[in-house]
MARDO-266758 format. One line per 3 residues: number of its first residue (from 1); their letters; for each residue x, y, z of N, C-alpha, C. Coordinates in steps of 0.02 Angstrom, whole numbers, plus 50000, padded with zeros to 5 digits. Last residue first. Layout:
BEGIN
NUM) A) X:Y:Z:X:Y:Z:X:Y:Z; ...;
This chain:
BEGIN
164) XXX) 52238:46182:53189:52288:46198:53128:52230:46235:53077; 52219:46142:53347:52148:46157:53301:52215:46197:53210; 52303:46062:53448:52299:46137:53433:52251:46134:53350;
161) XXX) 52332:45978:53577:52334:45965:53505:52296:46022:53487; 52331:46023:53704:52334:46006:53672:52384:46004:53615; 52288:46206:53691:52279:46135:53695:52328:46112:53663;
158) XXX) 52328:46310:53843:52314:46313:53805:52294:46223:53769; 52181:46393:53926:52236:46335:53961:52252:46317:53868; 52084:46542:53996:52128:46493:53926:52169:46462:53930;
155) XXX) 51969:46602:54097:52027:46584:54071:52043:46545:54022; 51913:46805:54126:51927:46692:54091:51973:46686:54080; 51794:46904:54205:51855:46846:54196:51852:46792:54158;
152) XXX) 51762:47029:54116:51741:46955:54131:51820:46920:54118; 51615:47186:54095:51685:47154:54124:51663:47056:54135; 51527:47234:54157:51549:47277:54106:51618:47220:54106;
149) XXX) 51491:47140:54284:51466:47210:54277:51491:47238:54241; 51568:46965:54236:51556:47026:54282:51487:47114:54274; 51572:46805:54194:51517:46856:54166:51531:46909:54252;
146) XXX) 51712:46685:54187:51657:46749:54245:51642:46780:54229; 51759:46545:54131:51714:46629:54111:51687:46650:54180; 51864:46425:54105:51800:46435:54123:51813:46559:54125;
143) XXX) 51957:46383:53979:51894:46322:54033:51876:46373:54081; 51946:46398:53818:51910:46435:53866:51907:46387:53939; 52103:46303:53745:52038:46298:53754:52015:46359:53810;
140) XXX) 52224:46383:53599:52203:46387:53682:52147:46356:53690; 52216:46390:53474:52290:46385:53516:52268:46358:53573; 52170:46467:53424:52144:46388:53413:52204:46353:53436;
137) XXX) 52194:46631:53478:52171:46581:53513:52132:46522:53507; 52278:46718:53414:52311:46671:53444:52269:46609:53499; 52226:46808:53395:52254:46769:53323:52251:46727:53377;
134) XXX) 52199:46853:53531:52147:46839:53466:52161:46788:53393; 52362:46879:53542:52291:46850:53571:52251:46833:53509; 52359:47036:53506:52370:46958:53452:52344:46898:53474;
131) XXX) 52306:47160:53523:52275:47122:53485:52323:47018:53468; 52349:47267:53605:52378:47205:53627:52322:47158:53589; 52405:47423:53640:52358:47375:53596:52413:47318:53610;
128) XXX) 52404:47575:53700:52422:47525:53686:52379:47462:53683; 52350:47709:53716:52412:47691:53683:52447:47643:53675; 52185:47725:53733:52241:47742:53731:52334:47710:53693;
125) XXX) 52000:47735:53768:52040:47755:53730:52129:47763:53758; 51892:47609:53730:51943:47629:53748:51957:47665:53739; 51731:47508:53703:51787:47527:53705:51829:47584:53730;
122) XXX) 51635:47382:53795:51673:47421:53776:51752:47453:53734; 51719:47259:53924:51674:47291:53848:51685:47348:53874; 51872:47174:53934:51843:47276:53979:51784:47276:53941;
119) XXX) 51929:47026:54007:51887:47052:53962:51843:47127:53985; 52092:46968:54081:52004:47024:54094:51991:47031:54036; 52149:46821:54077:52090:46845:54032:52049:46907:54085;
116) XXX) 52263:46716:54096:52248:46730:54104:52195:46801:54130; 52319:46594:54002:52292:46670:54011:52279:46651:54062; 52457:46444:53976:52368:46501:54035:52366:46524:54010;
113) XXX) 52591:46461:53947:52512:46373:53942:52458:46403:53971; 52655:46521:53826:52624:46506:53881:52543:46425:53873; 52739:46557:53717:52752:46472:53755:52719:46483:53829;
110) XXX) 52701:46632:53613:52673:46524:53610:52721:46509:53664; 52641:46728:53681:52639:46696:53661:52618:46623:53657; 52783:46836:53697:52752:46763:53745:52714:46732:53717;
107) XXX) 52781:46952:53659:52836:46867:53585:52811:46823:53642; 52677:46987:53670:52668:46962:53605:52740:46912:53623; 52704:47045:53827:52624:46999:53778:52685:46995:53748;
104) XXX) 52791:47140:53768:52844:47038:53819:52782:47002:53811; 52740:47256:53679:52775:47210:53679:52810:47129:53719; 52629:47267:53823:52649:47249:53721:52679:47217:53703;
101) XXX) 52714:47245:53968:52663:47255:53905:52674:47209:53879; 52663:47072:54068:52656:47151:54018:52733:47180:54015; 52663:46974:54135:52612:47052:54170:52637:47095:54113;
98) XXX) 52701:46823:54167:52689:46893:54096:52646:46940:54119; 52717:46704:54284:52657:46766:54261:52695:46825:54213; 52788:46559:54332:52819:46616:54291:52739:46671:54262;
95) XXX) 52798:46423:54461:52712:46505:54406:52783:46544:54369; 52893:46362:54513:52841:46320:54482:52789:46366:54440; 53064:46434:54434:53009:46437:54482:52941:46390:54462;
92) XXX) 53199:46453:54418:53180:46391:54443:53134:46413:54468; 53195:46565:54241:53190:46509:54337:53155:46448:54354; 53204:46553:54130:53253:46506:54128:53239:46484:54216;
89) XXX) 53128:46645:54082:53088:46607:54075:53142:46527:54115; 53221:46756:54062:53142:46750:54107:53127:46683:54125; 53279:46725:53944:53330:46713:54031:53272:46727:54072;
86) XXX) 53179:46750:53844:53234:46691:53885:53246:46668:53924; 53194:46875:53838:53128:46826:53852:53132:46777:53890; 53333:46977:53910:53297:46905:53886:53216:46894:53906;
83) XXX) 53417:47031:54004:53415:47047:53944:53344:47024:53871; 53316:47054:54183:53377:47011:54123:53366:47054:54062; 53352:47112:54316:53352:47111:54249:53383:47075:54223;
80) XXX) 53228:47081:54515:53288:47054:54462:53289:47098:54372; 53205:47077:54652:53196:47104:54621:53273:47109:54546; 53208:47076:54791:53139:47010:54771:53154:47051:54688;
77) XXX) 53287:47217:54859:53263:47183:54841:53189:47133:54796; 53342:47377:54735:53294:47352:54792:53311:47269:54795; 53461:47417:54695:53478:47352:54753:53435:47346:54804;
74) XXX) 53451:47361:54533:53417:47385:54581:53461:47374:54624; 53493:47403:54327:53522:47370:54408:53466:47413:54476; 53543:47375:54179:53489:47415:54217:53498:47379:54274;
71) XXX) 53555:47388:54023:53572:47344:54084:53553:47420:54174; 53424:47364:53910:53447:47413:53920:53475:47369:53997; 53331:47251:53870:53371:47241:53847:53408:47296:53863;
68) XXX) 53239:47203:53994:53263:47246:53961:53333:47241:53923; 53128:47125:54099:53159:47119:54004:53192:47177:54001; 53137:47123:54244:53118:47144:54192:53154:47123:54157;
65) XXX) 53035:47026:54395:53106:47012:54334:53063:47026:54246; 53014:47017:54564:53008:47048:54486:53057:47029:54443; 52946:46904:54689:53015:46879:54612:52997:46953:54561;
62) XXX) 52830:46943:54796:52815:46940:54708:52895:46957:54694; 52814:47055:54888:52785:46973:54899:52806:46920:54858; 52738:47191:54778:52788:47189:54832:52770:47085:54852;
59) XXX) 52821:47230:54653:52774:47211:54702:52804:47186:54716; 52945:47377:54648:52930:47317:54646:52862:47292:54682; 52956:47531:54551:52913:47529:54645:52944:47417:54606;
56) XXX) 52930:47635:54465:53011:47581:54477:53003:47559:54529; 52788:47624:54433:52832:47668:54446:52899:47628:54490; 52730:47534:54382:52742:47510:54412:52779:47567:54469;
53) XXX) 52722:47571:54245:52634:47557:54282:52668:47533:54356; 52842:47637:54167:52762:47685:54227:52722:47663:54220; 52924:47513:54251:52966:47636:54235:52887:47660:54257;
50) XXX) 52881:47407:54183:52932:47454:54254:52896:47519:54248; 52820:47411:54069:52753:47408:54122:52820:47437:54184; 52953:47469:53991:52922:47521:54013:52844:47485:54051;
47) XXX) 53033:47370:54027:53046:47394:54069:52966:47472:54067; 52893:47207:54043:52954:47223:54038:52979:47285:54062; 52886:47045:54182:52874:47139:54148:52950:47138:54093;
44) XXX) 52840:46910:54266:52886:46945:54216:52825:47032:54191; 52861:46863:54431:52828:46894:54393:52871:46942:54323; 52821:46744:54557:52876:46790:54506:52834:46807:54429;
41) XXX) 52737:46706:54683:52753:46696:54642:52796:46782:54579; 52662:46801:54827:52704:46744:54779:52735:46698:54733; 52502:46820:54688:52540:46834:54770:52610:46773:54745;
38) XXX) 52445:46807:54566:52551:46817:54565:52589:46806:54623; 52323:46800:54575:52360:46756:54551:52420:46767:54537; 52278:46896:54689:52281:46843:54710:52287:46801:54659;
35) XXX) 52314:47011:54613:52382:46985:54683:52346:46942:54666; 52176:46988:54510:52277:46996:54501:52324:46969:54551; 52105:47010:54603:52115:46946:54552:52202:46920:54554;
32) XXX) 52102:47153:54626:52126:47107:54668:52112:47022:54659; 52115:47174:54518:52158:47205:54545:52174:47146:54568; 51963:47143:54491:52003:47151:54397:52098:47145:54466;
29) XXX) 51874:47206:54568:51895:47159:54586:51926:47119:54508; 51876:47363:54507:51967:47342:54600:51935:47278:54628; 51953:47453:54396:51895:47385:54418:51937:47370:54486;
26) XXX) 51954:47606:54300:51945:47572:54389:51912:47501:54376; 52015:47582:54116:52008:47571:54185:51989:47577:54286; 52168:47614:54082:52105:47641:54064:52040:47648:54115;
23) XXX) 52316:47600:54188:52251:47535:54158:52202:47627:54145; 52448:47693:54105:52428:47694:54158:52356:47641:54154; 52552:47723:54005:52573:47702:54087:52516:47721:54118;
20) XXX) 52454:47797:53936:52496:47846:53946:52501:47801:53983; 52341:47678:53910:52355:47719:53892:52391:47757:53942; 52339:47497:53884:52348:47549:53917:52338:47625:53883;
17) XXX) 52262:47411:53831:52293:47343:53892:52301:47438:53899; 52142:47404:53679:52203:47450:53745:52203:47392:53762; 52060:47311:53591:52121:47288:53612:52167:47336:53651;
14) XXX) 51938:47340:53546:51993:47388:53526:52050:47349:53550; 51833:47294:53606:51819:47288:53539:51898:47309:53510; 51897:47256:53782:51863:47189:53723:51863:47223:53644;
11) XXX) 52053:47275:53830:51984:47299:53788:51957:47260:53741; 52107:47169:53952:52098:47185:53878:52023:47237:53848; 52213:47137:54055:52151:47181:54034:52141:47189:54001;
8) XXX) 52331:46980:54083:52311:47053:54072:52255:47056:54060; 52446:46872:54111:52412:46908:54154:52382:46978:54134; 52498:46714:54077:52500:46790:54002:52440:46803:54079;
5) XXX) 52623:46579:54107:52527:46599:54147:52552:46683:54100; 52693:46420:54123:52697:46517:54088:52658:46532:54083; 52769:46313:54248:52699:46329:54190:52724:46425:54172;
2) XX) 52929:46274:54224:52889:46279:54287:52822:46344:54204; 52994:46126:54258:52957:46166:54180:52956:46216:54229;
């Protein structure tokens, strides 16, 4: 069974994760961390993330799985389209990284084994939010926090015995 890992960068105060298909901040260390985490693994994303954030280009050196209710196809290597998140989770891979967007994050939360978050300090203007992760924190244990200037990296693992 694959380990399912959610990777997200989230504005600490208002939960913004995107603005018009882009990140509302520029944090080179976050992009570097994202690459290190996901390189040579399978990344799962929604159609809007693929179309807007990645501009229909697959992430290199990763298997890109796009979840969409639409019938989509691509002749690009390392790219697959599936109709549901459960179909995406049926991959035979050691690790599956859920990389957005908001709807995919919400659907994946109950299945996630680990969350690799970048918490960006401050309020940001945006049109995409992911606040639900906070509602599920009682199911996870913070195992690592690395404070930086204006943001922090946090790693959460699902608790074996969630606190009700």
